[in-house]
Every structure is written in structure tokens, then in C-alpha cells.
MMTF fields as JSON, N, C-alpha, C and O atoms, coordinates in Angstrom:
{
  "mmtfVersion": "1.0.0",
  "mmtfProducer": "UNKNOWN",
  "numBonds": 251,
  "numAtoms": 252,
  "numGroups": 63,
  "numChains": 1,
  "numModels": 1,
  "chainsPerModel": [1],
  "groupsPerChain": [63],
  "chainIdList": ["A"],
  "bondAtomList": [4, 2, 8, 6, 12, 10, 16, 14, 20, 18, 24, 22, 28, 26, 32, 30, 36, 34, 40, 38, 44, 42, 48, 46, 52, 50, 56, 54, 60, 58, 64, 62, 68, 66, 72, 70, 76, 74, 80, 78, 84, 82, 88, 86, 92, 90, 96, 94, 100, 98, 104, 102, 108, 106, 112, 110, 116, 114, 120, 118, 124, 122, 128, 126, 132, 130, 136, 134, 140, 138, 144, 142, 148, 146, 152, 150, 156, 154, 160, 158, 164, 162, 168, 166, 172, 170, 176, 174, 180, 178, 184, 182, 188, 186, 192, 190, 196, 194, 200, 198, 204, 202, 208, 206, 212, 210, 216, 214, 220, 218, 224, 222, 228, 226, 232, 230, 236, 234, 240, 238, 244, 242, 248, 246],
  "bondOrderList": [1, 1, 1, 1, 1, 1, 1, 1, 1, 1, 1, 1, 1, 1, 1, 1, 1, 1, 1, 1, 1, 1, 1, 1, 1, 1, 1, 1, 1, 1, 1, 1, 1, 1, 1, 1, 1, 1, 1, 1, 1, 1, 1, 1, 1, 1, 1, 1, 1, 1, 1, 1, 1, 1, 1, 1, 1, 1, 1, 1, 1, 1],
  "groupList": [{"groupName": "MET", "atomNameList": ["N", "CA", "C", "O"], "elementList": ["N", "C", "C", "O"], "formalChargeList": [0, 0, 0, 0], "bondAtomList": [1, 0, 2, 1, 3, 2], "bondOrderList": [1, 1, 2], "singleLetterCode": "M", "chemCompType": "L-PEPTIDE LINKING"}, {"groupName": "ASP", "atomNameList": ["N", "CA", "C", "O"], "elementList": ["N", "C", "C", "O"], "formalChargeList": [0, 0, 0, 0], "bondAtomList": [1, 0, 2, 1, 3, 2], "bondOrderList": [1, 1, 2], "singleLetterCode": "D", "chemCompType": "L-PEPTIDE LINKING"}, {"groupName": "GLN", "atomNameList": ["N", "CA", "C", "O"], "elementList": ["N", "C", "C", "O"], "formalChargeList": [0, 0, 0, 0], "bondAtomList": [1, 0, 2, 1, 3, 2], "bondOrderList": [1, 1, 2], "singleLetterCode": "Q", "chemCompType": "L-PEPTIDE LINKING"}, {"groupName": "PHE", "atomNameList": ["N", "CA", "C", "O"], "elementList": ["N", "C", "C", "O"], "formalChargeList": [0, 0, 0, 0], "bondAtomList": [1, 0, 2, 1, 3, 2], "bondOrderList": [1, 1, 2], "singleLetterCode": "F", "chemCompType": "L-PEPTIDE LINKING"}, {"groupName": "TRP", "atomNameList": ["N", "CA", "C", "O"], "elementList": ["N", "C", "C", "O"], "formalChargeList": [0, 0, 0, 0], "bondAtomList": [1, 0, 2, 1, 3, 2], "bondOrderList": [1, 1, 2], "singleLetterCode": "W", "chemCompType": "L-PEPTIDE LINKING"}, {"groupName": "VAL", "atomNameList": ["N", "CA", "C", "O"], "elementList": ["N", "C", "C", "O"], "formalChargeList": [0, 0, 0, 0], "bondAtomList": [1, 0, 2, 1, 3, 2], "bondOrderList": [1, 1, 2], "singleLetterCode": "V", "chemCompType": "L-PEPTIDE LINKING"}, {"groupName": "SER", "atomNameList": ["N", "CA", "C", "O"], "elementList": ["N", "C", "C", "O"], "formalChargeList": [0, 0, 0, 0], "bondAtomList": [1, 0, 2, 1, 3, 2], "bondOrderList": [1, 1, 2], "singleLetterCode": "S", "chemCompType": "L-PEPTIDE LINKING"}, {"groupName": "ARG", "atomNameList": ["N", "CA", "C", "O"], "elementList": ["N", "C", "C", "O"], "formalChargeList": [0, 0, 0, 0], "bondAtomList": [1, 0, 2, 1, 3, 2], "bondOrderList": [1, 1, 2], "singleLetterCode": "R", "chemCompType": "L-PEPTIDE LINKING"}, {"groupName": "ALA", "atomNameList": ["N", "CA", "C", "O"], "elementList": ["N", "C", "C", "O"], "formalChargeList": [0, 0, 0, 0], "bondAtomList": [1, 0, 2, 1, 3, 2], "bondOrderList": [1, 1, 2], "singleLetterCode": "A", "chemCompType": "L-PEPTIDE LINKING"}, {"groupName": "THR", "atomNameList": ["N", "CA", "C", "O"], "elementList": ["N", "C", "C", "O"], "formalChargeList": [0, 0, 0, 0], "bondAtomList": [1, 0, 2, 1, 3, 2], "bondOrderList": [1, 1, 2], "singleLetterCode": "T", "chemCompType": "L-PEPTIDE LINKING"}, {"groupName": "GLU", "atomNameList": ["N", "CA", "C", "O"], "elementList": ["N", "C", "C", "O"], "formalChargeList": [0, 0, 0, 0], "bondAtomList": [1, 0, 2, 1, 3, 2], "bondOrderList": [1, 1, 2], "singleLetterCode": "E", "chemCompType": "L-PEPTIDE LINKING"}, {"groupName": "ILE", "atomNameList": ["N", "CA", "C", "O"], "elementList": ["N", "C", "C", "O"], "formalChargeList": [0, 0, 0, 0], "bondAtomList": [1, 0, 2, 1, 3, 2], "bondOrderList": [1, 1, 2], "singleLetterCode": "I", "chemCompType": "L-PEPTIDE LINKING"}, {"groupName": "GLY", "atomNameList": ["N", "CA", "C", "O"], "elementList": ["N", "C", "C", "O"], "formalChargeList": [0, 0, 0, 0], "bondAtomList": [1, 0, 2, 1, 3, 2], "bondOrderList": [1, 1, 2], "singleLetterCode": "G", "chemCompType": "PEPTIDE LINKING"}, {"groupName": "CYS", "atomNameList": ["N", "CA", "C", "O"], "elementList": ["N", "C", "C", "O"], "formalChargeList": [0, 0, 0, 0], "bondAtomList": [1, 0, 2, 1, 3, 2], "bondOrderList": [1, 1, 2], "singleLetterCode": "C", "chemCompType": "L-PEPTIDE LINKING"}, {"groupName": "LYS", "atomNameList": ["N", "CA", "C", "O"], "elementList": ["N", "C", "C", "O"], "formalChargeList": [0, 0, 0, 0], "bondAtomList": [1, 0, 2, 1, 3, 2], "bondOrderList": [1, 1, 2], "singleLetterCode": "K", "chemCompType": "L-PEPTIDE LINKING"}, {"groupName": "LEU", "atomNameList": ["N", "CA", "C", "O"], "elementList": ["N", "C", "C", "O"], "formalChargeList": [0, 0, 0, 0], "bondAtomList": [1, 0, 2, 1, 3, 2], "bondOrderList": [1, 1, 2], "singleLetterCode": "L", "chemCompType": "L-PEPTIDE LINKING"}],
  "groupTypeList": [0, 1, 2, 2, 3, 4, 5, 6, 7, 8, 9, 10, 11, 7, 12, 8, 12, 12, 11, 13, 12, 1, 8, 12, 12, 7, 9, 8, 2, 14, 13, 9, 10, 5, 10, 15, 10, 14, 8, 8, 14, 8, 1, 1, 15, 7, 8, 14, 5, 0, 11, 14, 1, 12, 5, 9, 15, 7, 5, 9, 10, 10, 7],
  "groupIdList": [1, 2, 3, 4, 5, 6, 7, 8, 9, 10, 11, 12, 13, 14, 15, 16, 17, 18, 19, 20, 21, 22, 23, 24, 25, 26, 27, 28, 29, 30, 31, 32, 33, 34, 35, 36, 37, 38, 39, 40, 41, 42, 43, 44, 45, 46, 47, 48, 49, 50, 51, 52, 53, 54, 55, 56, 57, 58, 59, 60, 61, 62, 63],
  "secStructList": [7, 7, 7, 7, 7, 7, 7, 7, 6, 6, 7, 3, 3, 3, 3, 1, 1, 1, 1, 1, 1, 7, 6, 6, 1, 1, 1, 7, 3, 3, 7, 7, 2, 2, 2, 2, 2, 2, 2, 2, 2, 2, 1, 7, 7, 7, 3, 3, 3, 3, 3, 3, 6, 6, 3, 3, 3, 3, 3, 3, 3, 7, 7],
  "xCoordList": [111.689, 112.322, 111.675, 111.461, 111.355, 111.044, 112.129, 113.142, 111.969, 112.882, 112.199, 111.19, 112.809, 112.288, 113.069, 114.193, 112.488, 113.244, 112.533, 111.348, 113.134, 112.573, 112.221, 112.924, 111.124, 110.808, 110.714, 110.492, 110.85, 110.666, 109.708, 109.161, 109.482, 108.68, 109.065, 108.311, 110.466, 110.928, 111.01, 111.44, 110.52, 110.47, 109.261, 108.13, 109.529, 108.545, 108.082, 108.836, 106.706, 105.865, 105.042, 104.323, 104.931, 104.057, 103.446, 104.115, 102.079, 101.286, 100.58, 100.315, 100.325, 99.607, 98.614, 98.541, 97.709, 96.456, 96.692, 95.695, 97.869, 98.14, 98.312, 97.707, 99.21, 99.502, 98.474, 97.931, 98.092, 97.077, 96.916, 97.72, 95.995, 95.758, 95.076, 94.72, 94.874, 93.971, 94.899, 95.865, 94.55, 95.442, 95.268, 96.07, 94.378, 94.05, 94.628, 94.614, 95.196, 95.711, 97.08, 97.715, 97.524, 98.75, 99.992, 101.086, 99.752, 100.938, 100.607, 99.47, 101.726, 101.568, 101.353, 101.866, 100.609, 100.126, 100.703, 100.995, 100.907, 101.617, 100.724, 99.503, 101.472, 100.864, 101.416, 102.417, 100.799, 101.257, 102.074, 102.036, 102.687, 103.411, 102.375, 102.561, 101.29, 100.099, 99.603, 99.431, 99.376, 98.785, 99.888, 99.543, 101.042, 102.183, 102.18, 102.206, 102.15, 102.266, 101.111, 101.263, 99.894, 98.629, 98.722, 98.437, 99.106, 99.218, 100.33, 100.135, 101.427, 102.512, 102.042, 102.55, 101.079, 100.596, 99.487, 99.31, 98.838, 97.533, 97.906, 97.333, 98.761, 99.162, 100.477, 101.353, 100.671, 102.025, 102.297, 102.003, 102.871, 103.226, 104.593, 105.505, 104.77, 105.987, 106.282, 105.491, 107.417, 107.755, 109.405, 110.194, 109.659, 111.158, 111.473, 110.764, 112.513, 112.752, 114.308, 115.285, 114.38, 115.736, 116.148, 115.493, 117.375, 117.995, 119.43, 120.238, 119.652, 121.022, 121.473, 120.741, 122.73, 123.352, 122.427, 122.338, 121.731, 120.919, 119.483, 118.725, 119.148, 117.972, 117.136, 117.625, 115.757, 114.918, 114.43, 113.744, 114.867, 114.533, 113.135, 112.335, 112.889, 111.707, 111.193, 111.95, 109.914, 109.287, 108.219, 107.265, 108.367, 107.516, 107.048, 107.829, 105.508, 104.972, 105.251, 105.257, 105.469, 105.546, 104.31, 103.611, 103.904, 102.572, 102.915, 102.037],
  "yCoordList": [119.477, 120.28, 120.137, 118.975, 121.005, 120.903, 120.681, 121.379, 119.631, 119.288, 118.981, 118.28, 119.554, 119.371, 118.1, 117.801, 117.466, 116.318, 115.956, 116.275, 115.32, 114.948, 113.486, 112.675, 113.165, 111.675, 111.297, 112.173, 110.093, 109.678, 108.493, 108.071, 107.949, 106.846, 105.489, 104.57, 105.631, 104.388, 104.527, 103.615, 105.865, 105.96, 105.136, 105.187, 104.463, 103.639, 104.61, 105.106, 104.872, 105.744, 104.959, 104.169, 104.948, 104.217, 105.169, 105.9, 105.117, 105.927, 105.008, 103.813, 105.86, 105.138, 106.034, 106.349, 106.551, 107.409, 108.897, 109.604, 109.419, 110.721, 110.908, 111.787, 110.006, 110.252, 109.598, 110.161, 108.281, 107.422, 106.189, 106.054, 105.448, 104.242, 104.583, 105.741, 103.606, 103.632, 103.848, 103.117, 104.869, 105.135, 103.995, 103.939, 103.131, 102.238, 100.86, 99.906, 100.856, 99.675, 99.275, 100.141, 98.081, 97.626, 97.898, 98.129, 97.856, 98.179, 99.334, 99.635, 99.957, 101.049, 100.585, 99.562, 101.373, 101.094, 101.835, 103.018, 101.253, 101.959, 103.046, 102.943, 104.167, 105.461, 105.908, 105.377, 106.86, 107.665, 108.938, 109.483, 109.345, 110.568, 111.781, 112.683, 111.776, 112.744, 112.744, 113.8, 111.564, 111.447, 112.014, 112.637, 111.807, 112.409, 113.937, 114.636, 114.461, 115.919, 116.651, 117.696, 115.989, 116.459, 116.519, 117.557, 115.447, 115.389, 116.353, 116.876, 116.558, 117.422, 118.918, 119.756, 119.174, 120.583, 120.8, 121.917, 119.843, 119.984, 119.829, 120.519, 119.046, 118.661, 118.854, 119.202, 118.632, 118.577, 117.151, 116.364, 116.834, 115.43, 115.112, 115.931, 113.987, 113.386, 112.082, 111.139, 112.052, 110.767, 110.658, 111.593, 109.452, 108.973, 108.869, 108.11, 109.555, 109.708, 108.959, 109.378, 108.011, 107.475, 107.919, 107.702, 108.619, 109.076, 108.481, 108.352, 108.165, 107.506, 108.145, 108.115, 108.785, 109.33, 110.324, 110.395, 111.098, 112.213, 111.645, 112.46, 110.336, 109.82, 109.431, 108.756, 109.818, 109.457, 107.999, 107.75, 107.034, 105.584, 105.296, 104.519, 105.871, 105.445, 106.605, 107.341, 106.7, 107.607, 106.892, 106.37, 106.862, 106.034, 107.068, 107.725, 107.171, 108.049, 107.549, 106.343, 108.397, 108.061, 108.207, 109.175, 107.356, 107.421, 108.207, 108.455],
  "zCoordList": [122.83, 121.785, 120.424, 120.08, 119.666, 118.255, 117.34, 117.397, 116.386, 115.504, 114.203, 114.139, 113.132, 111.791, 111.168, 111.572, 110.287, 109.662, 108.385, 108.287, 107.39, 106.161, 106.214, 106.818, 105.573, 105.376, 104.043, 103.207, 103.691, 102.368, 102.246, 103.264, 101.089, 100.91, 101.717, 102.036, 101.955, 102.635, 104.163, 104.869, 104.712, 106.098, 106.775, 106.293, 107.788, 108.496, 109.536, 110.373, 109.432, 110.306, 111.162, 110.551, 112.525, 113.423, 114.407, 115.136, 114.386, 115.319, 116.352, 116.225, 117.441, 118.665, 119.1, 120.288, 118.103, 118.324, 118.031, 117.88, 117.939, 117.61, 116.143, 115.53, 115.539, 114.122, 113.421, 112.471, 113.846, 113.262, 114.327, 115.25, 114.158, 114.896, 116.152, 116.372, 117.001, 118.173, 119.424, 119.645, 120.2, 121.405, 122.376, 123.309, 122.285, 123.29, 122.96, 123.738, 121.579, 121.081, 121.737, 122.339, 121.647, 122.305, 121.487, 122.003, 120.082, 119.128, 118.24, 117.876, 117.925, 117.094, 115.586, 115.133, 114.92, 113.583, 112.468, 112.641, 111.309, 110.166, 109.773, 109.65, 109.573, 109.124, 107.855, 107.374, 107.3, 105.989, 106.225, 107.328, 105.393, 105.568, 105.658, 106.474, 104.806, 105.057, 106.497, 107.106, 107.026, 108.48, 109.489, 110.493, 109.225, 110.107, 109.971, 110.983, 108.76, 108.539, 109.232, 109.864, 109.053, 109.632, 111.175, 111.773, 111.784, 113.223, 113.849, 114.946, 113.164, 113.503, 113.511, 114.256, 112.665, 112.5, 113.591, 114.077, 113.919, 114.89, 116.234, 117.077, 116.561, 118.176, 118.56, 117.768, 119.813, 120.42, 120.35, 121.25, 119.247, 118.821, 119.476, 119.359, 120.143, 120.667, 119.95, 119.978, 119.322, 118.643, 118.691, 118.822, 118.569, 118.481, 117.111, 116.451, 116.467, 115.224, 115.01, 115.632, 114.224, 113.954, 112.646, 111.626, 112.692, 111.434, 111.209, 112.129, 110.039, 109.756, 108.531, 107.542, 108.491, 107.444, 106.892, 105.666, 107.629, 107.157, 106.526, 106.0, 106.583, 106.175, 107.256, 108.161, 107.289, 108.383, 108.035, 107.044, 108.976, 108.781, 109.497, 108.976, 110.574, 111.335, 112.229, 112.862, 112.224, 113.24, 114.02, 113.443, 115.329, 116.163, 117.198, 117.886, 117.261, 118.319, 119.641, 119.89, 120.447, 121.954, 122.618, 122.319, 123.518, 124.209, 125.483, 126.31]
}
């Protein structure tokens, strides 16, 4: 399901090869808002998004 959400400077963004980082790595790496937006426009990106009180706290790419 496609879902739109807002991120801020405080949002933690972690990638595992799709947003940023190495797909073969054992841990997700810290990514930027720019990398997230670029990946979301280019791919079928799957991620777990944690939102609390309307604020996106964390975006973690699912492998």
C-alpha cells in the first residue's frame, strides 16, 4: 500500500541498499531526506515507518 508521510530533520532514516547503504551489509545505515525522496521516486520502496502524534520518528527500509 502506498502511503505518503512527512519527514523532518529529526526523523531517523535507515537504508539497506535501496534508500542508501549496502544491500549486503548486516545493519541499516543512516540516510538523508534527499536520499529517501530520490529512492521513493525511483523504486518500489518498502519501509517501516514509525509515526507518533502525527510526526514521523523513524523510517527503516525493509529488506
